N, C-alpha and C positions, 0 to 999 in steps of 0.2 A: 888579611882579608876577613877572617872570622871576627876580629875585633870590630871592623867597619860594619859588618852585617849586624852584630849585636847592637851597635849604636843606632843603626837605622830602625831595628826592631824596637828598641827602647823608645826612640822618638815617636814611632808610630803608635805604640801603646799609650804614651803620654797624650798624644793628640786625640786619639779615640776616646780615652778616658775623660779628657777635658770637654770634648764635644758631648759626651754622654751626660756628664754632670750638668752642663749648661742646658741640655734638653730636658733633664729632670727638673731643674730649677724653673724653667719656663713652663713646663707642664704643671708644676705645683702652683705657680702663681696663677695660671689660667684656671686651675681647679678651684683655688681659693676664691678667685674673683667670681666664678660661676656660683660657688656656694653662697657667697655673701649677697649675691643678687637673686638667689632663689626666693620666690615668693614676693619679690619686689614689684612684680607686674600687678598693679591693682585691678586690672581687668580680670586677671586670673583669680584674684582674691574674691571678686564678686561673682565669678563664674559666668560673666556675661558673654564669654566666648562659646558657651555651650547652650543648647536649647533650654529654655526656662523649665520645661517639664522634667528635666533631669537634675535640677537643683532645688526647685521650690514649686510645689504642685498642690496647693490647697484646692478644695472643692469650690467651684464657682459656677453658679447657675443664674441665668437670666430669666426671670419670671415673666417679664413683659418687655417688648420692644416696640410697643405702639408709640407713634410720634406724629404730632399734628402737622409737621412740616415735611421735611425730606425723609424718605424711607431709609432705614438703616441697612446698608449693604453688608453682606457677610464678610467681605474682605476688611471693611472698615471696623466691623465689630471685632474681628480677630485681632486687628492691630491695637484697638483700644483695650481689649482684654489683656493682651500680652504686655503692653506698656503699663497698664494699671498693676498687674502682678509684679512687673519689674520694679515699679515704684515701691511697693510693699517690701520686696526682697532687698532693694538697696537700703531702705530705711532700717530693716532688721539688721543688716550687716553693719551699717554705720553705728548703730547703738552697741553692737557687739565689739567692734574694733575701735569705737570712738574716733572714727575717721570719716570725714564728709565726702570722700571721693565717690563720684557717681551720682550724687544727689542732684546736681545741676542738669543731668540728662533727663530726669523724670519729674522734676518739680520746677515751677516757674520761680522768678526772682523773689517775689513776695512770700511764696510758700516755703522757700528754703530758710528764711530767717529763723523761724521757730525751731526747725530741726538743728540748725547750727548752734543756736542758744542752748538747746538741750544737750548737745554733744559737749559744749564747753563746760556746762554745769556738771556733767558726769565726770569729765576729766578732773575738775576741781575737787570733787568728792571721792575720787578713786572708785567710781561706780561704773559698771558696764552690764549690759543686758543680753541675754539670749532670748530671742523672741521669734514667734511664728504666728501665722494665722492659719486656722484650720478649715473654716467654711465661710463663703461669701454668697449672699443671695441678692442679686442686683436687679434693678428695675429702671428702665429708661424713662427719663422725664422729658428731655429735649435734645434734639440734634439739629444744628443750624443748617440752613439751605446750602451754604458754601462748604459744609463739611469740615469746619475748623474748630468747632466747639461742641462738646457734649456734656450734658448734665444728667446725672442719675443718682439714685439712692442705693446704698449698699446696706441691706438690713441684716441685723443679728450676726455681725462678724465675730466669730469665735477667735479670741486672741489668748495666747498662752505665753508667759514670760517667766524667766528666772532672773533674779536680781543679785548681782555679785558686788562685793567690796573687795578689791584685790582678787584673791583666789577663793574667798569665802562666800558660800551661798547664803545670802541673807534671807530670802523668801522666794516663794513661787506663787504666781497668781494666774487665774484663768477668769476671763471676763467676756461679756458679750455686749457689743456696742454697735449702734447703727450710725451711718454717715450719709451726709449729702456731699456729692462729689462733683466738681467741675474740672474738666480737662480741656486743654487747648492744644491744637496741632501747631508745633513750632519746629522748624528745621527738620522735619521728618519724624519728630518724636511727639507722642501724646504725653503732655506734661500735666501733672496735677496743679491746678490753680487754687482750688479750695478743697479741704477735707475737714468738714465740720461735723461734729457730733450732733445727732438729732435724737429725739425721744424714740424709743423702740415702739413699733406698732403693736396694737393689741394682738395677742396670739389667738387666732381663731382656728388654727389647724387642728384637725382631729388626728391624734396619735393612736395608731392601731395597737391594741394590747398585745403583749407577748403570750404565745401559746406553746409552752414547753413542758407541760405536766406529763404528757404521754412519753416524751423523750426521757424525762428524768426517771420515770418508772423503769424504762428499759435500761438506763444507766445503772440503776440499783441492782440489776441482774446481769451485768457484764461478766462474761467469761471469755476472755479474749487473748489476743497476741499482738505484739509489735511486729510489723511485717516489712521485710525487704526480700526481693528475689535472691536466690542463692548466688547467682552469677553477676549481680549488680548491686551489692550492698551499698547503702547510702547514695544510691543513684537509681532509684526506682524508675524515674521518668527520663532516663538518658537514652543513648543510642541503642541500647540493648533491650529496650522495652519490647515485651512480647506478650500480647494479651492471651495467647494460648498457654504459655507457661504460667502466667498469673492465674488463669482459670483452673489449671491443674492444682496449683498451690492452694487456691481457695477451696477446691473440693476436698483436699487433704484436711484443711482447717475445719471445714464444715463437718466432715466425717469424724473428727475428733470430738464433736459435740460443742465446739466453741461457737460463739455468736457474734463476735466483734473483732475488727482489726483496727490498728492504729497505723496511719501512714504519715509520711513527712514531706513537706514542701520546703525547698530551700530557696531563700530569697534571690540569690544571684542566678541560680539555675533556672528559675521561672521568669527571669527578665527584670527583676527588681520592680521599679515603678511602672515600667512598660511590660506588663505581663505578656508572655509569648502565648498566642492563641493555640499554637501547636501543643504546648505543654498542657494547656487547659483541656484540650481534646483528649490527651492521654489520661489526665485525671478523671475526666468523664467516662472514659473507657474502663478505667479501673473500678469506678463506682458502678457502672453497668454490670461488670463482672461480679462484683460483690453482691449486688441485688439478685443476680441470677442464682447465686449460691446461698442466698438467704443470710447474708452477713451484713451487719451494720458497720459503719466506718466513722472513726474519729480522725479528723484531719488536723495535724499540727502545722500551723501556718508559717512559723518561723523556726527553721533549724539552721545552725551555723550562721547565726546573725548576732552581732554584738555591738552595734553602733546605735546608742539610744539618744544621741544628741538632738536637742530641740530643732536644730537646723535641718535635720533629715526626717523629722516626723511626717511631713506631708508625703514624702516619697514612700515610706512604709505604709501609710494609710491607703495610697492608691494601689499598692501591691495587694493588700488585704481586701480592699473593696472589690477589685477585679475578680479575685478568686471567689469571695463570698457570693457575689451577685451571679457568678457563672454557674454555681452548683448548689445554691441554697434550696432549690426546689427538688433536688434529687432524692428519690425515696430511700436510697441507701445511707444517706448522711444522717449521723446520729448527733454529732456535736463538734464544736470547735475547741481545739487546744491552741492557745495563742502562741506560746513560746516554749521550747524545750529547755528546761533547767536554767532559767534566767538568773536564779540566785547564785550560780557559779560566776556571774559577772559582777556581783556586788562590789568586790574588792577592787577590781580593775576599772570599772566604769562608774562606780558610785551607786550606793543602794537607792538613794532617793531618785536619782536620774532613771534607773531601771524601773522602779515602781511607778513613777509618773508616766513613763511610756506605756507600761502595761495597763495602767488604769484608763488612759485615754483610748487605748485599743479595745479594751472591754466595752467601753461606752459606744465606740463606733460600731462594733460588730453587733451589739444588741440593737442598734438603730437600723443597720442594714438587713439583719435577719431576725425576724420576730419569732421564728418557730424552732430554733435550735439553741440549746444551752451552750455556755461558754466556760472554759476552764483554763488552767495554767499548769504545765507539767513541771512541778518543783522537784528538785533533786533529793529532797529528804522530807520526812514528816514534820520536822521542826520548821523548815522554811515554808511549808504549805499553809501556815496560819496567816501569811501575808495576803492581803486583799481578799481574805475569806468572806468579807461582807459584800464584795463586788462580783465574784464569780457565781455561777449557778451550781456547779459541783466542784469539789476539791480533788485534785490529782497530785500524787506524789510518787517518788521512786524509792526503792529500798534494796540495797545490796550489802547490808550488814548482817551480823549474826542473827540467826532465827530466834535465839532465846530472848533477844531484846525487842523483837518485832511487836509483840502484842502490847507491851507497855507503851511503846512509841505511838502505835496506832490509837490506843485508847486515850492517850494524852491529847492527840489531835482531835479526836472525836468529842472529847469533853469541851474543847475550846470552840469547836464548830459543830454543833449538835443538830442543826436544822437543815443540813444539806447532805446529799450523797457524797461519800468519800471513796475514791477509787485508788487502788494500788495499781498505778499506771505502768510501772516498770519494776521488774524484779527478776532474779534468775541466778544461775550458777554456771560458771565456765567449767568445762570438763578437761581443761588443759592442765596436765601435771608432767612437767618436763624440765629440761636443763635450764631454761630461761627463768623459771621460778624456783630453781633449786629443788625440784621435785616435791614442792609443797602444794597445798591446795587440793582440789578434788579431781579424781579421774571420772570416767563415765559412771562408775558405780556410785561414787560420791555425789555426783550430780543427781542421780536417781534418788539417793537417800535424802538430799536436800528437798526435792519436791515431795517425797513421801512424807516428810515432816511438816512442810509449810502448807500443802494443799488442804489437809484436814482443818488447819487453823482458819484458813480463809472460808471454807465451807461452813464450819460450825459457827462462825461469827458473821456470816452473810456479807463478806467483804468482796465487792466487785474487783476484778483483777484483769491485767493484761501482761503476760509474761514475756520475757526476752529470751529467745526468739525462735523462729521455725527452723532455720538451717544453721549449720556451721558454715563459715565463709573461708574460701581459699585466700582471698585478698581482702585486706581492710585498709581503706585510705589513710594516709598519714594524718589527714586533718582530724581524724577521730581520736587518736591517742598518740600521735607522734610517730616516729620511725624507730625508736629503740625497741628491740624485740622483747626485752623483759617487761616492757609496758604494754606492748600491743598483742603479744602472742595469745593471751587469754581471751582477747576479743574475737578470736577466730572460732571459739568452741562453746558458744552459749546455746547452740541449737538443740532441739530434740530430735532432729534428723541430721545425719552427717553430710559432708559435701557431695556425696553421691545420692543422697535422698534415702539412705537406709535408716531405719528406726534405731535410735540409741535407747539404752535402758530407761532414760527419763521419760520417754514417750508414753509408756504405759501408765505412769503416775499423773500425766497431764490429760490423759484421755478421760472424757466425761462419761462415766458409766451410767447407762440408761436403765 
């Protein structure tokens, strides 16, 4: 009986094992098939399944809609604009992928020929392009009575492209071109029939001069701090936003004799290209509170952002444009800091790609806001020489030995002698515990750090913003990871502890009147 039971059990185990193995094999084949087909959907490749404003959103303005015949309806204008942008987007992706998919949806038969020829030539030469357009300025010429044809001019289209051979970047170009455009309504799509280059019109627009002298004088006298609320570090504008707490913090900062704060806007937190108006209102509330406490504010527009690809430029432009236009007239605003420590992305993203994105963003912000200076928050004085001729004031961070500070600052000042140079971040953690083998500074060591560096800044008239007001109980893993020996010191940079008590360093940071 026992032998028979053992045979039954043995057979059962064999059958279950056989079924399990077959199930695993089938699962593996299915997973492999799914993996091999990932990205095969060309509709997904072109992102035509999502709203155009989430993948490609250049500035487009219609300067005139006058038409001798049929009046242009708003719905038709929206459809024409959307399909015209789709046509540019499809063309850009086609030149990037060397794949003509999607062109037939937005170009008529005759208009496709040149695009197909260009793609074939690019394949032959192993060339491909990353392209985008930045600005369009359109004016209606003619709209037929039956609503099936539209003719318009697109003036001064700003185009940017990077030309590659294989994986090697050959060159980058920025050009401005004007076009005569004809589009036909076919099968529910507005398709481009003609896209012909035309001479650019004479530029008669009056460009308002920039007026930033007074702001630059204030920047030369910055004595400030990088600010996060103690209970919501790296999340100033999140669910725990409390204007009463911020008001109390700003009173503390003002009573220390400081005059400036730096705050951070995170790209995804603020809604990326579709900026959340609720977040904008919180930013305005913070600025109101700063003005109430006689504090100026430097706004960092991009923190925790690292995608500088040309394909996404227009999305980041709309993010910055929305924020800049929303608060550029606020009396508390002192200046714009485009990006926090972009040089840390040089190795992973490519130095030239990062610099190109920054340079275009500088140009944009200077165009949108004529009254506030622009800077970049470099992670070191050595990196801060980059784009020194483009920014209005230079900003850098320094967390190295004090004995090397003056030489590093003077070297930068010798290279860029005609603009204010701000020590935008510096400081010392007071953590000295098991996770750093009891090395580093304790609270007294933190005090001694400021006791040594503050006189250097004062004697050399160096504007500064130290890091930071509070110690933090929690630091997000996105800041320095999750390993305690890397993150623990990030909790203890404040001149006040987590309860708001003054640490020894506080007295060294107090501006004595």
